[in-house]
C-alpha positions as CSV (number, residue, x, y, z in Angstrom):
1,M,134.3,104.7,97.3
2,K,131.3,106.8,97.3
3,C,131.8,110.6,96.8
4,P,131.6,112.9,99.9
5,I,128.5,114.8,99.0
6,V,126.6,111.5,98.5
7,M,127.4,110.0,101.9
8,F,126.6,113.6,103.3
9,L,123.2,113.6,101.6
10,F,122.3,110.2,102.5
11,L,123.5,110.7,106.1
12,L,120.6,114.1,105.9
13,T,118.0,111.6,104.8
14,L,118.4,109.1,108.2
15,P,115.9,109.9,111.0
16,S,117.6,111.9,113.9
17,T,117.1,108.4,116.1
18,Y,119.0,106.6,113.4
19,G,121.2,104.4,115.1
20,R,120.7,105.7,118.8
21,E,119.6,102.7,121.2
22,P,116.8,103.4,124.1
23,A,118.2,103.5,127.5
24,I,116.8,100.7,129.4
25,L,115.3,102.1,132.7
26,T,114.1,99.3,134.8
27,S,116.2,95.8,134.4
28,L,114.1,92.7,134.0
29,R,114.4,89.6,135.5
30,G,112.7,87.1,133.3
31,D,109.3,87.0,134.9
32,E,107.6,90.0,134.5
33,A,104.6,90.5,132.0
34,L,105.6,93.4,129.1
35,L,102.6,95.8,128.8
36,V,102.7,98.4,125.8
37,L,101.2,101.4,127.5
38,R,99.7,104.5,125.6
39,G,99.1,107.9,127.1
40,V,95.2,108.4,126.7
41,R,95.7,112.5,125.8
42,G,98.0,110.9,122.9
43,G,94.7,109.5,120.9
44,P,95.0,106.0,119.2
45,S,98.3,107.0,117.7
46,G,99.9,108.6,120.5
47,P,103.2,107.0,121.7
48,Q,103.6,104.2,123.6
49,G,105.8,102.8,125.8
50,V,107.3,99.2,127.1
51,Y,106.6,98.4,130.8
52,A,107.2,95.3,132.7
53,L,104.8,93.8,135.3
54,D,106.3,92.2,138.5
55,S,104.8,89.6,140.9
56,D,104.1,92.4,143.1
57,G,102.0,94.4,141.2
58,N,104.4,97.0,140.2
59,V,104.4,98.2,136.8
60,K,107.7,100.1,135.6
61,L,108.7,101.6,132.0
62,V,111.3,99.3,130.6
63,V,111.6,101.7,127.4
64,P,110.2,104.5,126.9
65,S,109.4,104.7,123.4
66,G,108.4,101.2,121.8
67,R,105.5,99.0,120.7
68,D,105.1,95.3,119.9
69,V,107.3,93.5,122.5
70,R,107.8,89.9,122.6
71,W,109.5,87.6,124.9
72,S,112.1,84.5,123.9
73,R,110.7,81.5,124.6
74,D,113.6,81.1,127.0
75,H,112.7,84.2,128.7
76,K,116.4,85.4,128.2
77,S,115.7,88.1,124.9
78,V,113.2,90.7,124.2
79,V,112.5,92.1,121.1
80,F,110.3,95.5,120.5
81,L,109.6,98.0,118.0
82,A,111.4,101.5,118.2
83,D,108.2,104.0,118.0
84,E,109.7,107.2,117.4
85,S,111.4,106.6,114.0
86,F,110.5,105.5,110.4
87,P,111.8,103.0,109.0
88,P,111.0,100.7,112.2
89,V,113.8,99.4,113.8
90,L,113.8,96.2,116.0
91,Y,115.6,96.1,118.6
92,R,116.2,93.1,121.4
93,I,117.0,93.4,125.3
94,D,119.7,91.3,126.6
95,V,118.1,90.3,130.3
96,S,121.2,89.0,131.5
97,T,123.5,92.3,130.4
98,N,120.6,94.8,130.8
99,S,121.7,95.9,127.5
100,C,119.3,96.8,124.3
101,H,120.9,96.6,121.0
102,R,119.6,97.1,117.3
103,I,118.9,94.0,115.6
104,G,121.5,93.6,112.4
105,D,120.5,96.0,109.7
106,S,116.5,96.1,110.2
107,G,115.7,99.5,109.4
108,D,116.7,101.7,106.4
109,C,117.4,98.8,104.1
110,W,113.6,97.6,104.9
111,R,112.4,101.3,104.6
112,D,109.9,99.8,101.8
113,V,109.6,96.8,103.0
114,L,108.6,96.4,107.1
115,F,105.2,98.6,108.5
116,L,104.0,98.8,111.6
117,P,100.9,97.2,111.2
118,G,98.1,97.7,114.1
119,Q,97.3,95.7,116.9
120,S,94.3,92.9,115.8
121,T,91.6,92.1,118.0
122,L,92.5,88.6,119.8
123,R,95.5,88.3,117.7
124,S,98.7,90.3,116.5
125,H,100.2,89.7,113.6
126,S,103.5,92.1,114.4
127,L,106.1,90.0,115.8
128,A,106.8,86.8,116.9
129,W,110.1,84.5,117.2
130,T,110.8,81.4,115.4
131,P,111.5,78.1,117.4
132,S,115.2,78.4,117.3
133,G,115.0,81.9,118.9
134,E,117.6,83.0,116.7
135,S,115.2,85.1,114.5
136,V,112.5,87.6,115.1
137,V,109.3,87.1,112.7
138,A,107.7,90.7,110.8
139,W,105.8,91.8,108.7
140,G,106.2,93.7,105.7
141,V,105.4,93.7,102.0
142,Y,106.0,90.4,100.0
143,M,107.3,92.3,96.2
144,A,108.6,88.9,94.2
145,G,108.3,88.8,90.4
146,K,105.1,90.0,88.6
147,R,102.7,89.1,91.0
148,R,101.2,92.2,93.2
149,P,102.7,92.7,96.0
150,F,101.2,91.5,99.1
151,Q,101.5,91.5,102.9
152,G,103.7,88.3,104.5
153,P,106.1,87.5,107.4
154,F,110.1,87.9,107.7
155,A,112.7,86.2,109.7
156,V,115.4,89.0,110.9
157,S,118.4,87.0,112.1
158,I,119.0,88.7,115.6
159,L,122.8,87.4,115.4
160,A,123.4,89.5,112.4
161,K,125.4,92.3,112.6
162,Q,125.2,95.6,111.3
163,S,126.5,95.8,108.1
164,G,126.7,99.7,107.4
165,L,125.3,100.4,104.0
166,L,125.6,96.4,102.8
167,I,122.0,95.2,103.1
168,D,120.7,92.0,102.3
169,L,117.6,91.9,100.1
170,P,114.4,91.2,102.5
171,M,112.6,89.1,99.5
172,N,116.1,87.1,100.9
173,R,114.8,86.4,104.4
174,A,110.8,85.7,103.4
175,L,109.9,83.3,105.9
176,I,107.4,81.7,103.2
177,A,108.3,81.3,100.0
178,P,106.7,83.5,97.8
179,E,105.9,81.2,95.2
180,A,104.6,78.5,97.4
181,V,101.7,81.2,98.3
182,K,98.3,80.5,96.5
183,G,96.4,82.8,95.3
184,D,96.6,86.2,92.9
185,D,95.3,88.9,95.3
186,G,95.4,88.5,99.5
187,F,97.6,88.9,102.4
188,I,99.4,86.8,105.0
189,G,98.0,86.7,108.5
190,A,98.8,85.0,111.5
191,V,101.6,82.2,111.4
192,S,102.2,79.2,113.9
193,F,105.0,77.0,114.0
194,G,104.9,73.3,113.6
195,P,106.2,70.2,113.7
196,A,109.0,68.8,111.3
197,D,109.9,72.5,110.1
198,S,106.1,73.0,109.0
199,I,104.7,77.3,109.6
200,A,100.7,77.5,109.5
201,Y,99.5,80.2,108.1
202,E,96.4,82.1,107.2
203,W,95.8,83.5,104.0
204,H,93.0,86.1,103.7
205,S,91.7,86.5,99.8
206,R,89.8,89.6,100.4
207,Q,90.0,92.1,103.8
208,L,87.1,93.3,105.1
209,W,86.3,96.3,107.8
210,C,86.3,94.6,111.3
211,G,88.9,91.3,110.1
212,S,88.6,88.9,107.0
213,Q,85.8,86.4,107.1
214,E,87.2,84.9,103.7
215,S,90.2,82.9,104.6
216,E,91.8,80.0,104.9
217,V,94.3,77.9,106.9
218,W,97.8,76.3,105.0
219,S,100.3,74.5,106.0
220,Y,103.8,75.3,104.8
221,D,106.4,72.8,104.3
222,R,109.6,74.9,104.7
223,A,112.3,71.9,103.2
224,R,110.0,71.4,100.0
225,K,109.3,75.4,99.9
226,D,105.3,73.9,99.0
227,A,102.0,74.6,100.9
228,V,98.7,73.1,101.0
229,R,95.7,73.9,102.2
230,V,94.3,72.8,105.6
231,H,90.7,71.4,105.2
232,V,88.3,71.5,108.2
233,P,85.7,68.4,108.1
234,L,83.1,70.3,109.4
235,S,79.3,70.4,108.0
236,G,78.9,74.1,107.0
237,C,82.5,75.2,107.4
238,V,83.1,77.7,104.7
239,G,86.9,78.6,105.5
240,A,89.3,78.6,108.6
241,M,91.3,81.2,110.6
242,N,93.6,81.7,113.4
243,P,96.5,78.4,113.2
244,L,97.7,78.3,116.7
245,W,100.1,74.5,117.2
246,S,100.3,73.3,120.6
247,P,103.2,73.3,122.6
248,E,104.5,69.7,121.7
249,G,103.3,70.5,118.3
250,K,100.5,67.4,118.8
251,W,97.2,68.9,117.9
252,L,96.8,72.5,115.8
253,A,93.9,74.5,116.7
254,V,91.7,76.7,114.1
255,D,88.8,78.7,114.2
256,A,86.4,77.3,111.8
257,I,84.1,80.0,110.2
258,L,80.4,78.6,109.9
259,D,77.6,80.0,108.2
260,S,79.0,82.4,105.5
261,G,81.2,84.1,108.1
262,R,78.9,84.8,110.9
263,D,79.6,82.2,113.3
264,R,83.5,80.5,114.4
265,R,83.9,77.5,116.2
266,C,87.3,76.1,117.6
267,V,88.4,73.0,117.1
268,I,91.9,71.0,117.1
269,L,93.1,69.1,114.4
270,S,95.7,66.0,115.1
271,A,99.1,67.0,113.4
272,D,98.1,64.6,109.8
273,F,95.2,66.9,110.0
274,K,93.0,63.9,109.6
275,T,91.5,63.7,113.2
276,V,89.3,67.1,113.6
277,R,88.1,67.3,117.8
278,D,85.1,70.0,118.6
279,L,86.1,71.9,122.2
280,P,83.7,72.5,124.7
281,R,82.3,75.6,125.1
282,P,81.0,77.4,128.3
283,T,77.4,77.3,129.1
284,I,75.8,80.6,127.9
285,G,74.1,82.1,130.7
286,K,70.4,84.3,130.7
287,G,71.3,87.6,129.9
288,D,74.0,87.5,127.5
289,P,73.6,89.1,124.2
290,P,72.6,87.2,121.3
291,D,75.2,86.0,119.2
292,T,75.2,88.6,116.3
293,G,77.7,90.0,114.0
294,Y,81.2,90.1,113.8
295,Q,83.2,87.3,115.7
296,S,80.4,85.8,117.5
297,G,81.5,82.4,118.3
298,W,84.5,81.5,120.6
299,S,87.7,81.7,119.3
300,G,91.0,79.7,120.4
301,I,93.5,82.7,121.5
302,A,96.4,80.9,123.4
303,W,97.2,77.1,124.4
304,S,98.6,76.7,127.8
305,P,102.4,76.0,128.3
306,D,101.4,72.4,129.1
307,G,99.4,71.7,125.9
308,T,96.5,70.6,128.0
309,R,94.2,73.7,128.0
310,I,93.2,76.7,125.3
311,L,92.1,80.1,126.0
312,L,88.5,81.1,124.4
313,A,87.6,84.7,124.0
314,K,84.6,85.4,122.2
315,L,82.8,88.7,121.2
316,S,79.8,90.0,120.0
317,A,79.3,93.4,118.3
318,D,76.4,94.8,116.0
319,D,76.4,97.5,113.5
320,G,80.1,98.2,114.7
321,L,79.3,98.5,118.5
322,L,80.6,95.7,121.1
323,E,77.7,94.1,122.8
324,G,79.7,91.6,125.1
325,G,81.6,88.7,124.9
326,G,84.1,86.4,127.4
327,L,86.7,84.9,128.2
328,A,87.1,80.7,128.9
329,V,89.0,77.6,129.2
330,A,88.7,75.1,127.3
331,D,90.2,71.3,128.5
332,V,91.3,69.5,125.3
333,A,91.3,66.1,126.2
334,E,88.5,64.0,125.4
335,G,85.6,64.4,127.0
336,G,86.8,67.9,128.9
337,T,85.0,70.6,130.0
338,A,85.1,74.4,129.4
339,L,85.2,77.2,132.2
340,E,83.8,80.8,132.0
341,L,86.2,83.1,133.3
342,S,85.0,86.8,132.5
343,R,81.9,87.9,130.7
344,Q,83.9,91.4,129.5
345,P,84.8,91.5,125.6
346,I,88.6,90.5,125.5
347,V,91.1,92.3,123.5
348,Q,94.2,90.1,124.3
349,A,95.1,87.5,126.6
350,C,98.2,85.3,127.6
351,W,99.3,82.5,130.0
352,S,102.2,83.4,132.6
353,P,104.9,80.8,132.3
354,E,104.1,78.5,134.6
355,G,100.5,77.9,133.3
356,S,98.9,79.0,136.3
357,R,97.8,82.6,135.8
358,I,96.1,84.5,133.4
359,A,96.3,87.9,132.2
360,C,93.6,89.5,129.9
361,L,93.1,92.9,128.4
362,G,89.1,93.5,128.7
363,I,86.5,96.1,127.7
364,V,85.0,97.7,130.8
365,S,82.6,99.8,128.7
366,P,79.4,98.1,127.0
367,A,78.5,99.8,123.2
368,V,82.1,100.6,122.5
369,A,82.8,101.3,119.2
370,L,85.5,99.0,117.2
371,G,88.3,100.1,116.7
372,P,91.9,102.0,117.8
373,A,89.6,104.3,119.9
374,R,88.0,101.7,122.0
375,S,91.8,101.0,123.9
376,R,90.7,104.2,126.3
377,W,88.0,101.7,128.1
378,V,91.2,98.8,128.1
379,V,91.5,97.5,131.7
380,L,94.5,94.8,132.7
381,D,93.0,91.8,135.0
382,I,95.3,88.7,136.5
383,L,93.1,85.7,137.1
384,T,93.9,82.5,139.2
385,V,91.8,79.7,138.2
386,D,91.6,77.3,141.7
387,G,89.4,74.3,140.5
388,H,86.4,76.0,139.4
389,E,87.2,79.0,141.5
390,V,88.4,81.8,139.6
391,H,89.9,84.7,141.0
392,S,90.4,88.1,139.6
393,R,93.2,90.7,140.3
394,P,92.8,94.2,138.7
395,V,96.0,96.2,138.0
396,S,96.6,99.4,138.8
397,L,98.1,101.6,135.8
398,P,100.5,104.6,135.7
399,K,97.8,107.7,135.4
400,D,96.2,108.6,132.3
401,M,98.0,105.3,130.5
402,V,96.2,102.8,129.1
403,P,97.3,99.2,127.8
404,V,97.7,98.3,124.4
405,S,98.9,94.5,124.1
406,I,101.1,92.5,126.5
407,D,103.3,89.2,126.8
408,W,104.2,87.0,129.4
């Protein structure tokens, strides 16, 4: 039995929000797009909240303090990170009961492991769901053996009940066995769940200012606890990143890194990684900025729900300033075409559950510096593709609020 004085001192060290569940201000039906909005006056590190965008275009506050929101695959649950306390705490919203509960023992026992990563351009490394829907993937620090600690994903069960002061060692929940990770210095980036209980993941050997150009894609076999490198058979390919398994597990889309990291090219590989197919890219129109600097090529960012199309995004930048960009949708069938949807630099884009609409966060001001401050220039549009016609509907957001991320 613990000494009362020790218990009292332990409780004093907990954050003021420890054990407090956020209030749900708007009931969810399951078909809304979920936004994370931030106040303009709060700066890049200002408070953020979770909002819902319904089919009528109404934006309503769901949780006052939260970020990194993600729908489950069946759209019956929502998971997010609390924004008002440290250590970060995971919460789950049950749509059927409109209730919010803390996930297991996330929080104090993860104080030195989980962290709140920033929103990465064109992809997010913060939260995801496992295929079973029983665990949430959160990023943190792998600490194992004598090797140097590095960033990697953890699987936190939503079924685990709060265990008080009894904690499970975080490394027991490492999504990828540390001993299977090759390389002594680096970190694991985006992950994507594939067929036969496999996981494709990025391994970055060196982090640069605007993302990492020295990266590889590996495939991890969870049963054998072994990983193999995915080779992209393209001339001039020096690496790969951003792995995305198609919904049915037939194709793995990756961004091949070409020309010593100055260009990217989205290709798809067969499930056995032996067949590669180049994806069509939209025709570059007159007046487009030159392809220079960071992320000049088309990058795959989201599969359509039926696995027949993929969204491609493009950024052109030089000396840390955006010069242009675009969004396109490409058919993955052999001989398919690509349709240009927008010429704005795109921060994030995602499909609606039925695959008929696309939500995108675009930067409206040219020559904006890359980094957190760019978010004040981000706007939200809903795109509908009808054949070769693209219809755009801007979304009005609450005053002095800017979008940070979106999930649908």
